[in-house]
Structure formats: C-alpha cells, structure tokens
C-alpha positions in Angstrom: 0.0 0.0 0.0 1.5 3.3 -1.0 0.4 6.2 1.2 2.9 8.9 0.3 4.1 10.9 -2.6 7.7 10.3 -3.8 9.5 9.7 -0.6 13.2 8.8 -0.5 12.9 8.0 3.3 10.1 5.4 2.8 12.0 3.9 -0.2 15.1 3.6 2.0 13.2 2.1 4.9 11.5 -0.5 2.6 14.9 -1.5 1.2 14.0 -0.3 -2.2 16.6 2.5 -2.6 20.3 2.7 -1.5 21.3 6.2 -0.3 24.3 6.3 -2.6 22.0 6.0 -5.6 20.0 9.1 -4.7 20.6 12.3 -6.6 21.4 15.6 -4.7 17.8 16.7 -4.5 16.5 13.3 -3.3 19.3 13.1 -0.8 18.4 16.5 0.6 14.8 15.5 0.8 15.8 12.3 2.6 17.5 14.2 5.3 14.7 16.7 5.6 12.1 13.9 5.9 14.2 12.1 8.5 14.6 15.3 10.5 10.9 16.1 10.4 10.1 12.5 11.6 12.7 12.5 14.4 14.8 9.9 12.5 17.8 11.8 11.4 20.1 10.4 14.1 19.1 6.8 13.5 19.2 7.1 9.7 22.7 8.7 9.9 24.0 5.9 12.1 22.7 3.3 9.7 24.0 4.9 6.6 27.5 5.7 8.0 27.9 1.9 8.8 26.8 0.8 5.3 29.4 -0.5 2.9 28.5 2.2 0.3 28.9 5.1 2.6 32.2 6.0 0.9 30.4 6.6 -2.4 28.6 9.7 -1.0 30.0 13.1 -1.6 32.2 14.7 1.2 29.4 17.2 1.9 26.8 14.4 2.3 29.1 12.4 4.6 29.7 15.5 6.7 26.0 16.0 7.2 25.5 12.4 8.3 28.6 12.6 10.6 27.1 15.7 12.3 23.9 13.9 12.9 25.7 10.9 14.5 27.7 13.2 16.8 24.5 14.8 18.0 22.8 11.4 18.6 25.9 10.1 20.5 25.9 13.2 22.7 22.2 12.8 23.4 22.7 9.2 24.4 25.4 10.2 26.8 23.1 12.8 28.3 20.3 10.2 28.7 22.7 7.9 30.5 23.9 10.7 32.8 20.3 11.7 33.5 19.4 8.1 34.5 22.2 8.3 37.1 20.5 11.4 38.6 17.1 9.8 38.6 18.5 6.7 40.2 20.1 8.8 42.9 16.9 10.6 43.6 14.8 7.4 43.8 17.3 5.1 45.5 15.4 5.2 48.8 12.2 3.8 47.4 11.2 0.3 48.5 9.6 -0.7 45.3 10.8 -1.7 41.8 11.3 1.3 39.4 10.6 0.2 35.9 12.2 2.2 33.0 10.0 2.5 29.9 10.4 3.3 26.2 13.3 5.3 24.8 15.4 5.5 28.0 14.9 1.7 28.5 16.1 1.0 25.0 19.2 3.1 25.8 19.9 1.3 29.1 19.5 -2.1 27.5 21.6 -1.0 24.4 18.9 -2.2 22.1 18.9 -1.5 18.3 15.9 0.8 18.9 18.1 3.1 20.9 20.5 3.8 18.0 20.2 7.5 17.1 16.9 7.8 18.9 16.1 11.3 20.1 13.3 11.8 22.7 12.0 14.5 25.0 11.5 12.7 28.4 12.3 9.7 30.5 9.3 7.4 31.3 9.4 5.5 34.6 6.8 3.4 36.4 6.2 2.5 40.0 3.2 0.9 41.8 0.3 3.3 42.2 0.6 3.1 46.0 4.2 4.5 45.7 3.5 7.4 43.4 3.4 9.9 46.2 6.7 8.8 47.6 8.3 8.7 44.2 7.0 12.2 43.4 8.3 13.6 46.7 11.7 12.0 46.1 11.9 13.5 42.7 11.0 16.9 44.0 13.8 16.7 46.5 16.0 15.8 43.6 15.1 19.1 41.8 12.1 18.1 39.6 8.8 19.9 39.8 5.5 19.9 38.0 4.4 22.9 36.0 1.4 25.1 36.8 -2.0 23.4 36.2 -5.5 24.5 36.5 -7.8 22.6 38.9 -9.4 20.5 36.1 -6.0 19.4 34.6 -4.8 18.6 38.0 -7.8 16.4 38.6 -7.5 14.8 35.2 -3.9 13.6 35.9 -4.4 12.6 39.5 -7.8 10.9 39.2 -8.1 9.5 35.7 -4.7 9.4 34.0 -2.0 6.6 34.0 0.6 9.1 35.0 1.1 12.3 37.1 1.8 15.6 35.5 5.2 15.8 33.8 8.1 16.8 36.1 10.8 19.0 34.8 14.2 19.5 36.5 14.6 23.1 37.6 18.2 23.4 36.5 18.8 20.8 33.7 15.4 21.2 32.1 15.0 17.4 31.7 11.5 15.9 32.0 10.2 12.8 33.7 6.9 11.1 33.0 6.0 9.2 36.2 3.6 6.4 35.5 1.6 3.9 37.6 0.0 2.1 34.6 1.0 1.4 31.0 -2.3 2.7 29.6 -5.1 4.9 30.9 -7.1 3.0 33.6 -10.3 4.3 31.9 -9.3 3.1 28.4 -12.0 1.3 26.5 -9.4 -1.2 25.2 -9.0 -3.5 28.2 -5.3 -4.1 28.6 -4.0 -6.2 31.5 -1.2 -3.9 32.5 -1.0 -5.3 36.0 0.0 -8.6 34.5 2.7 -6.9 32.4 4.0 -4.9 35.3 4.0 -8.0 37.6 6.2 -9.8 35.1 8.9 -7.1 35.0 12.5 -8.1 35.8 15.6 -6.4 37.1 17.9 -5.1 34.4 20.8 -6.6 36.2 21.4 -8.6 39.4 21.4 -6.2 42.3 20.9 -3.2 40.1 18.4 -0.4 40.6 16.4 -0.4 37.4 13.7 -2.8 36.3 12.3 -3.5 32.8 9.4 -5.2 31.2 10.0 -8.6 29.8 10.9 -8.8 26.1 7.4 -9.6 24.8 5.9 -6.8 27.0 8.5 -4.3 25.7 7.2 -4.8 22.2 3.5 -4.8 23.4 3.9 -1.6 25.3 5.3 0.0 22.3 2.4 -1.3 20.3 -0.1 0.1 22.7 1.6 3.4 22.8 1.4 3.7 19.0 -2.1 2.5 18.5 -3.9 4.0 21.6 -2.4 7.5 21.3 -2.7 10.4 18.8 0.8 11.9 18.8 1.8 10.9 15.3 4.4 13.5 14.6 6.8 10.8 15.7 4.6 7.9 14.5 7.1 6.6 11.9 9.8 6.6 14.5 7.6 4.6 16.9 6.7 2.1 14.2 10.3 1.7 13.4 11.1 1.2 17.1 8.6 -1.7 17.1 10.1 -3.2 14.0 13.6 -3.1 15.4 12.5 -4.7 18.7 10.5 -7.3 16.9 13.4 -8.3 14.6 16.0 -8.1 17.4 14.2 -10.4 19.8 13.0 -12.8 17.1 16.5 -13.2 15.7 17.8 -13.9 19.2 15.1 -16.4 20.0 13.3 -18.5 17.3 10.4 -19.0 19.7 9.9 -15.4 20.4 7.2 -14.6 17.9 5.0 -17.5 19.1 5.4 -16.3 22.7 4.8 -12.6 21.6 1.4 -13.5 20.0 0.4 -15.7 22.9 1.3 -12.9 25.4 -0.7 -10.3 23.3 -3.7 -12.6 23.7 -3.2 -12.9 27.4 -3.0 -9.1 28.0 -5.7 -7.9 25.6 -3.4 -6.6 22.8 -3.8 -9.3 20.2 -5.8 -7.1 17.7 -3.4 -4.1 18.0 -0.4 -6.4 17.6 -1.8 -7.8 14.4 -2.5 -4.4 13.1 1.0 -3.2 13.8 2.6 -6.3 12.3 0.7 -5.6 9.1 1.8 -2.0 9.1 5.5 -3.0 9.6 5.1 -5.4 6.7 3.7 -2.6 4.6 6.3 0.0 5.5 9.5 -2.0 6.2 8.8 -5.2 4.4 8.9 -7.1 7.7 8.3 -10.8 7.1 4.9 -11.9 8.5 5.2 -14.9 10.8 3.0 -18.0 10.3 1.3 -17.3 13.6 0.0 -13.9 12.4 -3.6 -14.0 11.2 -4.5 -12.5 7.8 -5.2 -8.7 8.0 -7.0 -6.4 5.6 -6.6 -2.7 5.3 -9.5 -1.3 7.2 -10.3 2.4 8.0 -8.2 2.4 11.1 -5.1 1.1 9.4 -5.7 3.5 6.5 -5.6 6.4 9.0 -2.6 5.1 10.9 -0.6 4.4 7.7 -1.0 8.0 6.8 -0.2 9.5 10.2 2.7 7.1 11.0 4.5 8.2 7.8 6.8 10.9 6.5 5.9 14.3 7.9 7.7 16.5 5.4 5.3 18.6 3.3 7.0 17.6 0.0 6.3 13.9 0.6 3.7 13.5 3.3 0.6 11.3 2.4 -2.6 12.8 1.0 -5.1 13.5 3.8 -2.5 13.2 6.6 -3.9 16.2 8.5 -7.4 14.7 8.3 -6.0 11.4 9.6 -4.2 13.1 12.5 -7.5 14.8 13.5 -9.5 11.5 13.2 -6.9 9.7 15.4 -6.9 12.5 17.9 -10.7 12.1 18.3 -10.4 8.4 18.4 -7.8 8.7 21.2 -10.1 10.9 23.3 -13.0 8.4 22.8 -10.8 5.4 23.8 -9.3 7.1 26.8 -12.5 8.2 28.6 -16.0 6.7 29.1 -18.9 8.7 27.8 -19.6 10.8 30.9 -16.0 11.7 31.5 -15.5 12.4 27.8 -18.4 14.8 27.8 -17.0 16.6 30.8 -13.5 16.7 29.2 -14.8 18.1 25.9 -16.9 20.7 27.7 -14.0 21.9 29.8 -11.5 22.0 26.9 -14.0 23.9 24.7 -14.7 26.4 27.5 -10.9 26.9 27.9 -10.6 27.6 24.2 -13.3 30.2 24.2 -12.0 31.8 27.5 -8.5 32.0 26.1 -9.8 33.7 22.9 -11.7 36.3 24.9 -8.7 37.3 27.1 -7.3 40.7 26.2 -3.8 40.9 24.8 -1.1 41.6 27.4 0.5 45.0 27.1 
C-alpha cells in the first residue's frame, strides 16, 4: 500500500533504494524527511555503517557525521540523567521500571540507535506514586502550573502524574503507575505486564518489562495515542525490537502473539505487524492472522508516515484529526468524555476572549 508521494525515506526504509543512488535533490529530501520525523540520528548511524557510505560526496558524509555526533551526545546525556534519577529514587522500597526510549538506551537495544526523545518514562506501583514524586521533588524536579481540572485529570483518571521538569537541567520525567489509561475502553491487563517485570541486572536499581511486553507496550503506545508527529519513529522502534528479539530467540514470535492474547493486545499487535510489513517489508510470521486494510489502518498508515510537506501522504492532516478524536474516545468513558470536551472547549473560548497583554 502506497500512502505517500515520492519519498526517499520510505523507499530507503523499505529497502528499495540505497542512499548512494540518490541524486542531490532526493538526498536533501531524505535528510529533511528524517529530520521532520525524528529519525535523522538513526538514519545517519545506519548509513554511516553501510558498505556504500564512501560513495557519498564529502558534503553528504559531513551532514551524516554531524547527525551521528548529535545522537551520540544525546545518548550520553540520557545515561547521565538516568544516574541522577536513580540517585533521587534510591530510597524507594519498590521496583522502578524504566520504559520506552530510556529503557532502550539502558538495554543497548537497536531501537536506541540514534533515537532522540524528550523525556524519560518511569513506572512505580500506584501506592508508591506519592513517595516517588516527593523523592523527585527533593532531587530538583517539579510539575508545572496546572488549573484545577487538569490537576484532577492527571491525579484521578490518567495513568501518570503531570510531567516533572528539572529546575536546572530542564530534563523531563513522566512518572507512570500504569501502562495505559485506567479508563481506556481497550481493556489491557497492564497489571500482569508490570508484575512480570524483571531487574535489568542482578542487584541493580532499574527494572524493565520482559521482552514480549517491551514490544507490546510500544504497540499500545502507538495504537492508543494520537501523537503521530513521531509515529514513523515509533513504528520503526517496534520493527527493530520485533526483529531483534525474534532473531535472538526462534520461539519469540510465538510467545509474543500468545502474550498479546493474554493481556488484551492481540488485535493491536496484528495491526502493527501488518503496518510493519507494509512500510518496512517485515516478514509476516506464520502465527500472524490475515489482516486487511480497514479504516483504522488507513488512518494510521498516513499519520505514521513521513511528515515532510513535500512527501507526506494525502489526507495526513485529516488522519491526524481523526486519530486524535479516536484517542479521546478510547481514553474516557462517555460521561468523562463529555466533561472533558466541555472543559477544553470552555478553555478555548475563554483564552480567545482574554485581552492581549500590554
């Protein structure tokens, strides 16, 4: 299924076009697409390791080297920040589970290569949220100003507390107590996934989800949210995790699909595997059921694609809007959804009526 105009990035990701075969204009568009999708660092690391890298012009090689330097510096910053977080939370008497991008970095997974992200996601038991938040505040992190409704939304309904930003370093932590919204209409057994978490190392501080659940959490994050400005990156994360674990363990794919059925993510996993096959040419396993391109996949395929105006898919803006509305519907039951929409609409009109500051 082709969802985009001429896209050097999508051609490269699908294995249909080597970078050294691109003309100057297409190479420039490739870098612009990768930058707009949050993939420049990862793309640069892959291309600089390819056997045809020397065929690029000196200017092209310099651009890619600059991106790898930036990605390497970011990775060092993440590792340093994890040391600060560990120091702040070392007194907690509960497992602290590292999630998503920071976890990929800590585990040195292929999905960490060149990955740039804005915050560190950690999870503790809900009963320990207050103690974890207090410890982080003592370590220099603080939540921003919220109105009464947003405060209630996070504290009463959400799967995380408001983001906490360090007062000096400006780094952000998302502190979770669940992997998805407790009010989500898609019933995901996150308690089972959290209970199966394991230490990253013997006697170490950090914990992690088991391999299957790392993939499934990434699947749920992609398919139950509406932030698709980095959707292609998130889909590529899943593809890299999926390939890495299946290559290391021939039985992984069978256990992955079984686990998805256990925790309520079977349908979403099937959809993501189909999308990976479409975008990256990922081989479909025998255990994957046949999948047809329905309306949801049509929308996600457009949103989780190149974000550059010159190559983005037709109707991407409409797909983004539809998926945002879908996320709101999935996150909240009817009564809470009505309250949420009323409040946000009231905020919009109130903001518009405020006089300009002078």
